[in-house]
N, C-alpha and C positions, 0 to 999 in steps of 0.2 A: 540419465544420459539422454540427450536430445538428438534424435536421428536427423531432424531437419537442419539443425546447426551444422552437423557433419556434412550433409548434402550440400549446403551453401558453401562451406569451406572447400569442399572438393571441386565445386563449380568454379571457384576463384583460383584454383591451382593450375598453373600452366606447365605442362610437361615439357622437358627439354631434351629427352632422349627417347628412343623406342621403348626402352625398359620402363621409363616413367609412364608413357602412354598405355602400355600393356597393364601395368599395375593399377593405374588410375581407372581404366575401364573395368577391370576385374573388381576393384574396390567399389566403384559406383554400382555395378550390378549386384554385388553382395549386400550393400547397404540398402538398396531399393527393394530387395526381395522380401517376401512375406514371412519374415522371421525376425527375432531380436538379434541384430548384428553384434551386440555386445555380450551376449550370453556365452559363457564358457562351456555350457552344456551342449551347444550346437556342434554336432559331429563334423560339420564342414569347416568350422573355424570360428574366429571372432576378431573383432576390431581391437587393436592394441594401440597404445600411445607411447611414443618415445621421444627423446630429445638428444640432439647433438649438443654436447656441452663443450664450449670453446672458450679460449681466452678472448677478450674483446678484440684483439688485433688479428685473430685467426691463426696465431702462431702455434697453438697446441690444442689438443682435444683430450677430454677425459674419457677413457675407455674402461670398461668393466669386463673382467674375464668371466664368462658364463660357463660354469663347471659342467652342467648337463649337456650343453652343446659343444663344449670344448673349444670355444673361440672368443675373441675380443669383440664386444658389442658396445653400442651406445646404451646409456641407462634407459629403461622403459619397461613396460609390461602391460598387464591386464587392466582394463577399466574396472572401477568399483561402483557400486550403487550410489555412493555419496559424491562421485565426481560429476560436476555440472557439464563437463565437455571432455572430449578427447585431449584437448590442450591441457585442461586441469589435471587429467590423469597423468599426462606426461610430466608435468611439473611435480606432482606428488611423488611419482616414481623417482625422479631425480633427487628429491629431498630424502626419500627413504633409502635409496641405494647408496648415496654418497654422503649424506649428512650435511650437504651444502644447502643453506636456506637463502643465501644472498645471491640471487640470480636475476638477470635481466633478459628480456625477450626482444632483441633488436628488430625482429620482423613482426612483433606483436603476435597475434593469434594466427598469422598466415602460415600455411603449411610449407615446410622446406622440401619435403620429399615424401613419397609413398612407396611402399614395397609390399608385395604379397610373397610370402615364402613358406615352405613346408616346415612343420615341426614334427620330428619323429615321435613315435609312440614311446611313452615312458611310464613305467608302473601301470597304474589303472587308466592313464590318459591315452586314448588312441591317437594315431597320427592325425593331424589336422593342419589347417593353414592359419597363419597370422596375417591379418590385413592391417599392416602397420602404417600409422600416420605419424610422420616425424616433424618435429619443430626444432627451432634453433634457440638456444639460451647461452648466455655468456656469464662468466664469473672470474673474479680475481682470487677467489678463496681456494683453499686446499681442502682435501677430503677430511672430514671429521670422523675419525675411526670410532669415537665414542658414541656417535649417533648413527653411523651408517648401518644399513639393514643387516649386513653380514660381515663382520670385521675380518673374517677369513677369506672373503672374496677379493682376489687381487684387483686393484684399480691403479691406473697409471695415466699421467699426462704424457701424450705422445705428439710429436710433430707429425705432419702428414707423411713424411718419408719414413719415420719410425713406425707409424701405424701400418703402412704398406709392408715394411720389413717384418712386422709381427704377423702378417698374413690375414689382415681383415678381408672380408669377402667383398665381392664386386659391388653389392648394394650399399654397404657401409662406405666403401671408397667413394662411390658416387655422392653420398650424403656429405661426407667430409669435404670433398671438393666444392660442392655447392655452398656449404657453410663458409668455407674460406673465401670464396668469390663474393658472397653476400656481405661478409665483413669488410673485405677490401673496398667494396663499392660504397661504403658508408662514408 
């Protein structure tokens, strides 16, 4: 994983809300600090990669129900040693969690959104933060339950209104709105 690539990608990200600016500044400080920002053993937290998966016209988004956190989220997760970048980690996570391999990145490797959020203690893992870097991918495909990481994990295509009715949190709502606007602007 290349820290310098992430620093460059963060420098190109333009925050659009106060929450964006706060998360971006926290993420920049965390990545620049004297530690491995990708190491899961770091008690402060680690960088994660995720992707808003949308229909190409922005009409619906693929959400995954995260059992441990008890809420609907975008696919994503921890970086792994074999990932060349956070973008590559996000794509790997999409493929693993959904079984969908046919995806496009309409923004390329440009960051869609950033969010720093707390993760509660669970089992042997202490409470920590995820410094999440979010990208946008699109697909016409459906979830492949034969390939998806956990076939018991609920996944569903939702319009923005349906996602809001399902109770997505404010940070995911922000990401979904950004994704829809980015796709409309194309």
